Structures are given as C-alpha cells and as structure tokens.
N, C-alpha and C positions, 0 to 999 in steps of 0.2 A: 668584568673585560676594561683594562684600559690601553696595555702596552700597543694594542693596532689602532684603537679608536684617536687617541689623541692624536696619530701620526697622523691618519687617514683624512678623520671629522672633516678638514678643512677644504677639501677635495671633495668628499662629499658629498656635503655642501655647498660647494659652488656647480655639482651636477645636478642637485639637487634644484636649483637653484634654472638653471636653464633647463629643466625635464616640465618646471613646474606650468604652464601651460597646457605640456601635451599625457603626463602620464594621467592614468585613469587608477583608478584604486578598484577592489570586486565587491564591496559590501558595505556598510556604515559597520563604523563599530564606536567607541569613545576617547574622550581623551583626559588623562591623569591630569587634574587639576589641581591637587594637593601642589604646593611648592618643595615640602622637603622630599617630595618623591624622583629625586635629580636624574637616578644612576634606576630604573626598572630592569631589573636584571632578570627576572623568571615572575612567570602566572600560573596561575590555579586557581581554578574554575571552582569556586564553592561547589560544596555534596550537599547541605544545610542549609542556605541562603540562597532561592535562585536571581541570578541577575551580578552575583555579589565578586569576583576576582580578588585572591590573596596575591602581594605582590612585595619585595624587598629594595632596596637599594642595595649596589655591589659593593663591594670591599665592606670597612669594619662596623657597619651602619645595619650590622644582623640581628642585633638585639633589638630591633622592630623589625615588628611585621606588621601589614597596613592591611584594612580590606574596602575594595575599589567596587561601589557602585556603577555599573557598567551605564546605567541609565541618569546618569547624572553626573559621571567623572569624579563626583566626588568620594573622598573620603568616610566611613561610616567608622571606622575602627582602626586604633591604634594599638596592637600588643605587644610590651617586653617582657622581653622573652630570661628567665630567670632560672638560673644553674646552668649557664651555656659558657663560665670562662668568661675569654674574650674572642670576640669575632674576628676572624682578619680578612678575609674575601670570598663574602657568601655569594653565589650564584644561582641556585638551581632551586625550585621550592614543586612539589607535588603534595598528592592527598591521596592517604591509602582505603583498600576496603576496610580499613579499621577506625575509620572514622579521625584519625589522625593527621594533621599536616608537618610534613617534612620539611626540613630546609636544610639544603646542601653547601655547609662551608666549606666548598672542593675546589675555590679558583688558585690557582702558583701562577702569577704571573714570569716568574724566574723559572718555569718548565722543573719543576722540581728540586725546589729549593728549602721544603718541607717535610720530613720523614713521613709525616701521618696529616688527617686532617678529619673533618670532625661534621654528621649526620645529627641535626636537632631533629626532634618529635615532641608533638604539642595534640591534644584534642583538640579538632576543631570546635569551639565556644559556640553554644546552644544561642547565646542571646551576643547581639553585635553593639558594640560600647569600647570605651577606652578602657583596658584593662591589663592586670601584670599576670602572668599564666608562669607556671612550672613547667620546666621541657626538660626530657633525656636527654644526656648528650653521649653519642658513639663513636669512638674513634677507630678511625677508618684508613686500613694499609691496602695498595694495592701489591696482587704478589710479583709482578714484573715490575715494582722500584715506582718512586715517589714523579706524578706527573701532573699537570695544569688540566683542568678538567670545569665545565661552566653549564652541566645538562644531570640532572639528577631528573630520573623519574622512578616512580611506585607502580609496578602490575596493579591493576586494579582487583585483580580476582585471586593470585596469589598473597601479595601485599609485599613480593621481593620486591629488593631494591639497587636500581642501575644507574651507574655512571657511565658518562661520554667523555672520554677525555678530547682533550682539542692539541691540534700539532697541526702545523702549517702542509707537512705532508701527509698527513691523515692520522688520524686517533684510532679507538679502541674502545668497544662497548664494553663494560668489566659488571660482573654480578655478583651481589653479595651474596652472605649466605642466605639460607632458607629464614632465620629469624636474627634481627640483629641485639646481638648483646651489649651490656653498658657496661659490663664488667671485666670487659677482655678488651682488643682488639681484633676487630672485624676485616678481613683478609677479603678484596675483594679482586674475581680472578676475571682476567680477559677471556669474551669469550664469540668474539668477534671484529671484524674491523669496518670503520666508518670512516666518512671524510672531515673533515672542518667542523665542527658543531659547537653552535652557540648555543642551545639549547632543546629538549628533544620532551616531548611527551605520548602516555599512551591514550588511546581510542577509550571510551567507558567501557567498550565490554571486553577488551583486552587482545582484541584480533590483531591491534596494526599500532606502530610504534612511528611518530613523524618527528625526523629531526630537520635544527635548522642551520643555515649558518647566516654570514652577510648578506650572499648573495641568491641563496636558492635552497630550496626545500624539497627533502622527499621521503616518501612514508613505504613503512617496508612492513611486510606481511608476518605478525611473528605466530610462529610455530608453538605446536604444544609440548614440544623437549624446552620451550624458552632460547629457540636462534631464531636468527633472520632470515626470513624469506624470498620472494620476492619484492624488488621496489619498483617503485614509479617518482613518476615527478610530479611536483605538488606547489600546485601556482601563487605561491609566497606574494605577498605583495613586498614594492621596494621600497625600504626602510633606511636610512642615514645610520642608526648606529640598532641593527635587528638584531636584538640579544634575546628575544621572548617569545614561546610559542604555548598555548595548551587548548585541549579540545571545549568546546561548550559543555556543560553537564548534561545534558544530552543526546551528545556527539554527532549534529547534525551538523557542524562547524569548528573552524579551528580561528583561534584567537591568537594571532602574531603581534608582539608589542617593539616598543625597540627604547632606546635607555634619551636622558634629558630631560631637561623643565619642560611639562607643558608636554610630555610624548602621545603618540597617537598608539592607540590598538584597531587594529585591523580586523576586518571579518571573513574570513572566507569559506564559502558553501562548500560542503563535502558536497559531492556529483553522486544523485543514486540515491541520497538519506530523506527522508521524508521531512520537509519545510525546508529545504534543500536552496537556495538563492534568494530566501527571503529577504528582505532588509530587517536590519532589527530596530530601525528607528530610538523609538522611546522605548523600548520591549525590551524584557531582555534578551539577551543573546544566548541564553541557555535554553530557549526558547523557540528556536528557529535557527537555520539559514546555517551552512556548513563548507568545507573546502575542499577535498583532494579532489585533485585535477589529473586528467591522463597524461597532461603534458604536451597534449599535441593542439595547433589552433593556439590558442591563448596562451602566451608565457613562454613555451616552449618548452624543454624540457630544464624543468629547474628553475626557469626565467623567474627572476622578483616582479617585475611590471607585469600587470594584467591585463592584457588586450594590446601591448606597446605597440608606439607606431615607430619611425627614423628618428627619434627624436629620443625614443627611449633604449631603440639600441644601441645608436652612440655612444650616449651619454654609461650605456652601462659599460660599454667598449673601454670609453675615457677609463671609470673606475676602475675596472679591473685591474687597466691597465698601470693606475696606481699603488694596486695594491700590492700587483707582481714588482714591480718597482723595490718598494718597500722589503718588501720579502727577502728581494734579491739580496738587496743590501745590506737587512740582517745576517743572511747567511754567511756574508764576507766580513762582517763585524765577527761572527763566529770564530770565523776560520783565525782570522786576523788575530 
C-alpha cells in the first residue's frame, strides 16, 4: 500500500511520538531485522516450521518471499519465485491445507487500472534456506469489475481462496472458484460487504476470519455455507502503517504487523484459547498466547491501542482526523 501511507505516515509518526510514553501493547512479538524488508505487507505462520513467519514486500518486489524467525527477528530463508512473470503490487500471503503458500499480487492503487490480477502458489519448503522455487501463476478477475485489494485468505479446511477489496467507503469479500485453474481466468464473486481492509486471515480451525484496517480489527464467525456471521471487535495494536495480520499456527494468538524498516510484529492473545495471554519472549509465537477481544474495556470496539489512556484516545482522534481530511480531499479531487 502506498497511496494513503505516503500522505498520512508523517502525521501518524508525529502522533506515535506523542503517545510513546503512554501506549501499551498486548503481548511481546518480534522485530523484523532484515533491511531488505522495508514494506512487510503480509504475514503467514509456517505450517512446517514452528515460530517461522512468511512475509514479502509491497509492490513489485513480489518475486521474493522471506521466512523470518520470530525468536530472533532474523531472516532464515529467501525464496525467489520462478515462473510468475513481473509482479506488480504484491499485498497478501496465506497458506492452504494443501501445504502450499499463496501470494496475492492483488494491489491496485488506482482502484481499477488493471483488468486482472494474479495469485501465485508454491509448496512450502521442507527445509529452510535460500532457494529458487517454481510457482504456479493464476489469473484473477472480479465478477463486478477491477478493484484494489490487499487481503488474501485461503480457508484452512476447504482450500478456497478469498480476497477482500479495499475502498474508503468499504469493500467486498470475494470468493474464488472451488479450485483455481492455471489454464484460464479465475472469476471471484462478491459474497459480502466488509469495511476498509488492509489484511485478513482465517483461524487455523477455519471457524473465524479476522480483518484488519489501519485503526481497528474485527473477527467474523465463518459459517458452514462460506458466509460471514456475527462479528466482534479485536483488540488490535496501534501501528503507524498497519498492514498485516495472521494467526499463530496453533490459533492461540494473532500476530499484527506493519510496514517500514525494522517493523514490529505484535502478538495479541485470543481470549479463551489455551495458552492465551502467555508472553512469547524467546518462545515461538506458535506455542501460545493469542488475540481476539470482545471489545469491552481494553481498546473498546475495534480500538487500536491496547488498554489506552487519555493520550492514546487523543492521539487516535487526531490521527483519525488526519485520515478523514485526506480522504475528503481525495474525493474532491476526483470530482474536480
């Protein structure tokens, strides 16, 4: 994502500086130390390697996927994708029940400038190390026309691929075909309405879908017919460029990431799950602690600060005002 973050990031940084003495975070996480990872725009917990998280840069650096060890923050594998053409705007990553990693080249900062986007798929490596991997490229179109998107989710039971589009007035949740085809165009159909979304992830048991934005996150019940059910606020951390989310491999926590050099990935306990609330420290995040909150008390409904005080509330109001002003100016320019 670039169009909003470049305009708002300086103001967000100022608010973060204002709040630095009063903002709390839910649990320990890790810091991505690789200087090459400047725009971590997606996260996926490894299914084969405990404590490892796959990520990638935003934009045209999508030919590279990085494995980051949450115990050290160091990159332990760099994968170069072969057979995917020239990536344009890579925004999301997810792992399916088939053991494959799915990468979404689905961003479109001009909201419909490309008639199609792509999804790439490759097997998660059994051994970690720098390698070139063969990937399958799938062409994707939306039934109701081109749009911008940043969230790619693969259901952990059915293997079906979903995309959440991004729009200042709210987006849509799109369902792909039961099986993607490399030989033709895969049409994704709108199946529900969602708010502004920068990333999303299914819980490992497939019963919940979490969607995050810059300022909040919500978890939705996933119904048997593949529809969204009841939703609740999730106590997401307040991050300057809130771009990614994933569940830990055991489902006891959510990991929230952001863009930027040396970006932090913060862990939030899933209430009611065994091991919830346990600090990760030097342990693998996939060994405990998780996130969703009912929205009562700490953070409120969809609040980004965990347990905020007066400074946090004031900061969120100020930053929210900045974004509202920016979006208003954007609408006026479109009309002009």
